[in-house]
Structures are given as structure tokens and as C-alpha cells.
N, C-alpha and C positions, 0 to 999 in steps of 0.2 A: 503495501499499500508507499502510495503516496506520502511525503513523509507532510504535504498540506493537509490531506485528508486526514493522515493520523489524529494532528496537531483538530483539526474539527471533531472529532470524536473522545480524543480525552475532553477538551471544553465543553460538550454536550455533556459524558459521565461527572465531569468534575457539577459541574451544576444539575443535574439530576439525579441524580447516581447510579452508582456502577452499573445492580443492576435492575434498570432500566435501558437500557444501550445494548443492545443485545447485536454482540457481533461474530459469531460465535456462531458456522454452519446450522448444524444443529439443530440450537437455540434459535434459528430464522425460519428454518425449512416450513414450519404451521401457516405458517404469512406470507407464504410466498411461492403459494398454488394457490390455484382460486378454484373455488368448490366443487363448480362440474370437471377439475382436475383436466383444461384446452388450455391455460395457459400459467406457467412456469419462470420465473425471473430471478433474478440475481440483489440483492444492494448490501449500500454501504454500511447500513445499519439497519435497524429494525428500534423505533424509541416508541418508548411505554412516558408520557407524555399524564400529570395524575393533575391536573387541570387548567381552566382557559388561561390563565397566563403564562404558564410553563408551553402550551403549544404554540402563543407568539410570543416569547424567547426563542424557540424552534426555529422559526417560520423568518425570524430577522435577521437569527445566525447563517440559516441555507442562504438566503437572499443575498448576505452579506459571500456565502461564498460558493454564490452559484448551485448550490446545490438541488436538485428537483429531490420534489415530495409526492411523496401515491397516500394520500389518504387512507384507511387503513376502518372498518369498523366490526362486523362481526365475519365478514371475509365471505359470505352468503352472494355476490354476484355471480349472479348466469352468464357477462359479457363479460370477464377480464377488468371490468374498471377499479379497480382495488387492487392489482398486482404487478409488479415493474416492471422494468423496460428488461433486455438483457444483462448493458451497461456494466451493474454493480455498482453506477456511483452512486443511486439514488437511494433515501433511505424514506422505509416507508413510521409512516407515524399511526401507529394506532393507539384508536383513541378507548380503549379496553375501561381504561383507569377510569375513566371520566364517564362514572354511571353511577351519581346522588340523584337523585329525588327529592329535586330542592323547596317547592312547593306542591300543595292540593288546595286550591281554589275552592268552595267548597258555593262559595256566593257566586263566583263565576265563572264557575262549572269548569275550570281550568285544571294539568298538572306541570307544572313546570319539575320541565328534567334534562340531564342532561347527554351529551351524544351517547356514552358511552351503556347507555341506561339499553340492557335487553327487551328486549316489542314484551316477551310474554309477565315479567315480572310489572313493566307497565301498568296493564292489563288487570293482573291481579292485585296491584297496589292499588286502584280504580275500582275496582270488585268489591276491595274490602270496605271500601267508602259506600258501596251501595251503588258506586257510576262504572257505566262503560263504557272504555275505552276503542272504538271498534275497530282500528287497523287492526287485519288478521289476515297471516300470510303461515303456508308451508313451515318457513326456516323459522318463526317469531319468538320458539326457542335455546335461538341463537344467535341472529339478526339483529340490531340495534336499531334505535329511530336517526340516528344520526346520519348510516346509509341507506334508511326506510326514507329521509327528508331528502338525502342527497341525490335519491332515483325516484324521486319521487313515487317512490308505492304504492300497489293498488291492492291486491290483492280479492277474499269474499266479499266482502262490507261495502264496496263500493256504489253500488247500484241504493244504497239507502246514503252514506253516507260522505262519500268520494273520497277519492284518494288521499295519498298524504300530504299534499299540501292545502286540500279542503281542510284539514285537521289541524293548520299550525294557523296559530295567531301571531304568534312572534318569534325571533329565530335570533339565536349569540351567534358572530360571527367571527373568524378570525383573516383578516386579508391576508393580497397575497405579499402585504406589507409589513406585518408585524402586528395589525394592529388590531385592537377590537371595537366588531361596532356592536351597540345593546342596543341591542332590539326587540329588546323581548318584555315590552308592555301588556301584552297579552287584551290588546283591543279589538272587539269588533267590526268600529269603524272607527279608520284612519284615514282621511282623501288630503294626505299631506305630498304631491309626488308623485315622483315615481316607487314603485311598491318592491323595493330592494328587496322581500322578506322573497318573495317569489322568483326573484334574479335568481337564489343564492341555490333556494329548491328544485330542481331539478338535472344543477347542473353538474354536479358527482363528482364535487369537489376539485374542479377544473377552475374556480373564481372566487372561493373563498371555501375556508373551512370549516363550518357548522361545529360547535364546540356547546350549546343547549337548543333549547325550544320550552314554547308556553301553547301546547296543547289539549282540543277542547276536549271535554267529558258529554257526557247522557248521561240521565238516569238507567237502570238498570232494569230492562224490562223485569215482567213478572209472570210473563207466559209466554212462551216460544211453540210451536210449532212447525214436526220439519217434516214433507212427504219425499215421495220419488214416482215422478211419473210418466210412462211413456208416449213417447209419440211418435211418427211414421216417417217424418220428415221435418225439415226446417221449413219449410211455410209453416207449420203446424205448432211451429217451436215459438215461433217469431206469435203467432197468435194466443199464442196460451202468456205468453209472456204480455201483451195488449192486454189481453183480459184482466191477468191480476192488475195489472196495473192500474187500469179502470178502476178495480174493485175495492184491491186493496189499500192503493194510493201507500203511502210512508210506511205503513206496515212489514210492506216486500223487504227486508232485507235480503236475502237469499233466492237468489234465478243461475243454477248452473246446472251447462247439458254436456251431457257425457257423450260420447258416441260408441254404438255397438263395439266396436275394434279396440277401442281402451281400455272397458269394461272385461274382453276375454284377454284381452292379457293381464288384465287387475289380477281376475278369478289365475288366470293358470299362477300366476305367484304367490298370492292369495286366498288358496279357496275359500279361506272363512268365511269371505268378501263377497259372495254368492249373492247374485244379483232376484230382491225377494220378486220385482215383477214377472209377472210368466210370458211365452215366448219371444227371449231376447228381443226386446223391441230394438229398431235402429236407436232410435237413443232414448236416453233416458234422463231424465230433469228431476234437480234436486232443487225445493225447493222450501224455503223455510218466512214464515211470519212472526213477527215477533208484537208486543201491545206489552201496553203501561195498564191494564185495564184488570182483564181477571181471561182466563185460560180458555174458561167458558165462549167468551167473546171469540175468542182468535179460532179454535176449534170452530164453529156455526160456520164464522164468514171461512173458513179453509173451505170446510164439507159443500155449502153452498156454491162456491167457483168451480170446486171439481166436475158438481153435478151438472153443474151448465156448460163445462166442457167435454163428457160427455155427450151431452144435449146435444151440441152442435159440432160430435167428431171430433174435438181436436184431437183429444186426448185417448186410448185406449184400455189406460191400468192405471190404478192408483194404487197405492200402498203409502197409508199415515202412520208416522212411530209409536207406537200403542208408552213407550217410557223415552227418560235420558240417556238408556243404552243404548237402544235402536237407533236414535237421534245419533249420536254418536256414532254408530254403523253408517249409517249414512254418508256421514260430512268426513269418516276416515276413505269410503270408498272413495270419494271426490279427491280427497290429497294422496294416497296412498297408490294414484296413477301415475304420478311422476318416479315416486320409489318404483314401481315394477316395472318399468323401462330405464332404469338405470340395473334390472338384473337383470332384464334380456342384452346387453349388451349396448356401445356405444349406436348415439340416435341423434339428428339433427331436428335442432330445436326452432319454433320459427312464435315469437311473440310477436302477433300482428291483432289490429282492431282493425274491420271492419264494418261500413254500416248497414244496418239490420237491414235493408231495403233490398239489399246484394245480398247478403248473406249466403242465401240457400246460391243461387247462381255462378258466386264464387267460390263456395265447396266442390258443384256437380264439375266443375269445366276445370279447376284446378288438379281433383278428382282425377279427370280424365286426363288430363295431359299427365300428370305426375306417373300413371300408374300404362300409360302408351308411349312413354318414353325409357320408364326404368317399370321393365318387368316385375310383377311380385312384390313391389314396394308393402311395406303395410303402414296402411295410418292412421294414427293415433292422434282424435282429434277432441279437443276438450276446451271446458271456457269458462268464462264468466261472460254467459250472452246475455244477460243483465247492460251491461254496460258496452256490446259488439268487441271484449277482447276474448280472443281464439287462437288458442294453443295448438298449434297447424303441424304435428310434430310428422316427420318420417321414418321409419324405421328399416334396417333391414329386407332379402325377401328370408323367409323360412330356412334355414341350412344353407345361408352366405355368412361370413366374417363382415360380425357387425365391423369394429373398427377396420376393418379395411372399405365395408362399401359406404363408412361414411370421411375417409379422407377420401377413395377417388371420385366422390360423385358430389362430394357435398356444394364445390362450386356452381355445377349446373343444375341442380337442383333449389339452392338459396335463387341463382337466378331465375329460376322458371318461378315460384313459385312467389318474389315479390317484385316482377312484374306486372304480376295478377293481385298484386296488393293496389299497385299503382294503376290499373286497368280500372277498378274498382273504387279508386277515390278512400285507400284506408292506410296506414299505416305500420311503418316492417320493426317499431318498436309499441306495445300498449302499455308495457311498466314494468322493465327489465333494465330499460335503458339502454344505451348505445356503448361504453364503455372502449374497448380495441375489439372487440369481435365485430362491428358495425362500421364501426369510424371509416370507410374503404369505399361506403354503399351511402352513409349519410349527406354528401353534396348532390348524386343525380334524387336521393328520393327529399328533400329540403328546398331545390330549387338553388338558383344562383341568387338575389336575391336574401331569400332566410340567410342560406351557407354566409355569407360576405358580414351580412348585421351578428350574426354567431361573430364571427370570425374577428369582429369590431371591440365587441364588448371584451374579447377574451382580450388583445391587446391591447385594451385601456384598463382593466382591472388586473389585469398578472402581466407588463409591459417582458420581463424575462422570460415565463412560462416557464414557473419553477412548479405549479399546481397542477397536479398531476397529468406530465404534458404526456398530448400523443392519442389521450380517451379526451373520447366525445366529440371533442376539433382538432386538426392541424393544423399551425399556423408557421 
């Protein structure tokens, strides 16, 4: 290691303590590979600050030494957004020690949390006060709220409560110059110029490092009812969604679509999660209603809507969870599809969104094109249909080496799917961000004007390009 870099590391260790500046390969290893094990980098050091002030000190030191920083939360990124490059000259700045719940304000219905707080911990702290923090993800036991905000995470409750951005009232940010912006007011109305909060949310640590946030809370529902429903096509599924939105309005908190192929793969690896619906429907829809009045009111409304859907021949079958255990099983079915894919081997994931009016045509045409050009491919489609987010995933044909298939066909399959997304005016990233995975295709997707505006913002806020370079956008 050059003397200048060694001196830099020595200074960091003197400031933070040696135990919080990791330089041994074995100590750094868990921070250098992304969750999907698609990207592995090298680092000069992994640094673990314990406060916003220490984050600011680190950023200032890096700016002076011209050393770039890769902010990292729970390291659950699907797009390599928190993985360093291979130069070995970047530091990984882990926010895991910034894990304090600063305040729960019952009157304002907010919770102020540091960026390293585990999402599930925030949910549990809110529930202890009889409140709901509605952001819910499959990785909630390990992902951190700072990363959720940096990627504007979605999840299963977006239909009712919105993305992470919609749940956030204020943030604290360390800028690329090592200054601290204290934006933690927690106001619901603040019309004073540019909305800096929304600028940093979703920027994946490329414009500033989020160190804390004020998040909204909601009264904890007293009743929740969950059902699995059978539909034969996407048109019927969208009609069902429309019916529930009209009849249930804000009581509709979950509407998840699972194609037959996805549940077939689930049952292969998790036979205890057998679909209770008869005749293996083309689509199984998971629906949840929540209310603050009574269980009887929700149950009666759910049954009434399902009866109407049967009469309209929108659905062919339905099973209502009889208890909490069965409700949890329904949700576990949905959440374990991704795990089943991992058990099956390498697969090509596409986190997209499509206007609901065009979703059926998109799926029909794209399925046809893929099966024609790549015979035998398995299409594992599921998603948060209520907000148009479809996880459109491609697995290798039966008996084919999945790793080799993914390596050989990833680019042409991605190009085909993204071309279809553009044709139907959708988005190539609905909730997982851009990271480094989609960096090269972002310009074509966003268009020249939007892409140049993003580059202008990056250059203005981070002129040295030290914050997560080559993620989201290249300058």
C-alpha cells in the first residue's frame, strides 16, 4: 500500500478507533460481495462510523485525499449499488452502527431513526406503541432504513401507503463536502423552495449519505383478512383489482399476483407451501384488507366483494385465511418465490413496472418472444400488481446448467425485455434501483434530456465524484 494511503488509513483508525477501520481481507469480505453474489469488489478499508459527526469527518478526509466512498446499509442490494469496484482504492462506509431510534412522537405519528436501523426493528418498535410502520420487504430482517430510502424501496404495502419516499417526512444527510444537512423537522407541509429530501431519496448514496430520517407511523389495524383468489388471465386480475379498489378503497393493503409457473417452482422446493386453490389456476392473487373498526366489518366486506367477483366471472375460486397462521402461510408463499428461484439456480431478474392497461398485452407478447427465441425458458412472474410492479424473471430450461445459461443469454434476454418495456412505456426499475447493474442502459431508458439533468445534479452536488461513483450515473 502506498505511503499516502497508509497514512490515510492510520489517520482514520486514530479518529474512529482501530476496531472500526477494517483492512484485513477476512474482515472486509462480508462487505465486498452483493446479496445476489453477482458483484465482488475490493476496498482500501471498511469503515464503521458510530455517529453522523463521524460520517462527516470521514467524508471530509476522503474529499481531501480524493478517495471515493461506497455507502452501505444491510448489503441487500439487488443491483450492486453498495459494492465497491475492483480498484482497491475505495472505502466502504458501513452505517450499521448508526442504529438508534432517536424518538417516537405519538402526537405527530412519526418515528425518528438512524440510517443503520434494521427495518424489522423499526416495525417492532412502532408496534410496541400500537402503531404501524408499513414499509415491508422480504429482506426486512437485515435491510436498513438508510438503504431503503437510498433506493426508494417499495414492497408489499405500496398500494396503500406508498414507497419509502412517501413514508419519509425529513432526513439528515452528509454532503459530498462533509457538511451535515439537518432536515429532520418532520413537517407534513413545508413549501420552501426545492425539495431536497426527495433529491437524496432514491439517489443510492451518489448525491449524499442519508444518516437519519423521520418516518410516518399509522394506527395499528385491529383487523386483517387475507385471501387467495384464482383468476385465469391478467385482464381478469386487473378487473379484480379495480373492483377491490372501488369497494374497499383504503382498506385494500395488499394485492399480489403469482403466475402458475412461479408457484410450481415454489412447491418444488417448498412442498409444504402447496396452493390451497383447486385446479392450479393460471394466476393466484393474494389480497389483504385491513381495518381499524372490527374484524366482522372487514370479513363481511371481503366476502361481499368475492361474491360479486364470482358473479361477474372475474374469479373462479377463493380461499379466505381462517386464522393468523394460515394468513402467514399465504404471505410466505409469496415471499418464498424468490428463495425458490435461488434454490433452482441462477436466474435473470427484471424488476419492471408496466401501466396496468397494457400489462396483459406486455406479458403475452414478451412471453411469446422469449419462448420463440429461447426455447424451453421458464418464466417466473409475480409481483405487486396493485402498483404495476412486475418481477419478470427468466430461468433456464429444465436440465440446462443455469449458470451457463445466465452467462450466455443474459444480454440478449435483457435487451428483449427492456425493448418491450420501452414499447409499453414502462420502467426498467420499479423498486430495486439502478446500482451498477443497470448503469449502461439508463441513458437510453431515461432519454438524453433527463440523463443530462441527472448528470448536472451529480456534478453540482459531488464535483469530485467521490460518492458511490459509477452507480446510477456516470459522469
